C-alpha positions in Angstrom: 0.9 -9.3 -0.2 -0.5 -12.8 -0.9 -3.0 -13.6 -3.6 -2.3 -10.6 -5.8 -4.2 -10.0 -9.0 -2.5 -10.1 -12.4 -3.2 -6.4 -12.9 -1.0 -5.6 -9.9 1.9 -7.7 -11.2 1.5 -6.0 -14.6 1.6 -2.5 -13.2 4.6 -3.4 -11.1 6.5 -4.7 -14.1 5.5 -1.7 -16.1 6.8 0.6 -13.3 10.1 -1.3 -13.2 10.5 -1.0 -17.0 9.6 2.7 -16.9 12.2 3.4 -14.1 14.9 1.5 -16.0 14.0 3.6 -19.1 14.2 6.7 -17.0 17.7 5.7 -15.8 18.8 5.1 -19.4 17.3 8.4 -20.4 19.2 10.2 -17.6 22.5 8.5 -18.7 21.7 9.6 -22.3 21.2 13.1 -21.1 24.5 13.0 -19.4 26.1 11.6 -22.5 24.6 14.2 -24.8 25.1 17.2 -22.5 25.6 20.4 -24.4 23.8 19.3 -27.6 20.4 19.7 -29.0 19.3 16.1 -28.2 19.7 16.8 -24.4 16.4 18.5 -24.1 14.5 15.7 -25.8 16.2 13.1 -23.6 15.4 15.0 -20.5 11.8 15.2 -21.5 11.8 11.4 -22.1 13.3 11.0 -18.6 10.5 13.1 -17.1 7.8 11.0 -18.8 9.4 7.7 -17.9 9.9 8.7 -14.3 6.3 10.0 -13.9 5.0 6.8 -15.7 7.0 4.5 -13.4 5.9 6.2 -10.2 2.3 6.3 -11.5 2.4 2.6 -12.3 3.6 1.8 -8.8 0.9 4.0 -7.2 -1.8 2.4 -9.4 -0.7 -1.1 -8.4 -0.9 -0.2 -4.7 -4.3 1.5 -5.2 -5.6 -1.7 -6.8 -4.4 -3.7 -3.9 -5.9 -1.3 -1.3 -9.2 -1.3 -3.2 -9.3 -5.1 -3.3 -8.7 -5.3 0.5 -11.3 -2.7 1.3 -13.8 -4.1 -1.1 -13.6 -7.6 0.1 -14.1 -7.1 3.8 -16.7 -9.2 5.7 -18.8 -7.7 8.4 -18.9 -9.6 11.7 -22.4 -10.8 12.6 -23.8 -11.1 16.1 -23.9 -14.9 15.8 -20.1 -15.1 15.7 -19.6 -13.5 19.1 -18.1 -16.1 21.5 -19.8 -16.5 24.9 -17.7 -15.4 27.9 -16.7 -18.1 30.4 -18.6 -18.1 33.6 -15.5 -18.4 35.8 -15.4 -14.7 36.6 -15.1 -13.9 40.4 -17.8 -11.5 41.7 -16.5 -8.8 44.0 -18.4 -7.8 47.1 -20.5 -4.6 47.0 -19.5 -1.5 48.9 -22.3 -1.9 51.5 -21.0 -5.3 52.6 -17.4 -4.1 53.2 -16.4 -3.3 56.8 -15.7 0.3 57.5 -12.7 1.7 59.4 -13.3 3.4 62.7 
């Protein structure tokens, strides 16, 4: 989208950082598999993944709210007049009938 607010960029960057942190936490859980630390790292992965997805959703909701909040209603003065070059068709009473 064009003309985005700084809040959308900030939320997008926060989402990217959170998703990278979730990937690192998942790699750490794989590295520490079978130890006590694995549970804590998997919990960190869950929080980072939820935070990243939440940040991306919040950024999109901000953009949607901006688009819906900034709409302009069309007024009756902006309607363009139709051209007068429309052909008028004959009425039913003037058409010849078949025998």
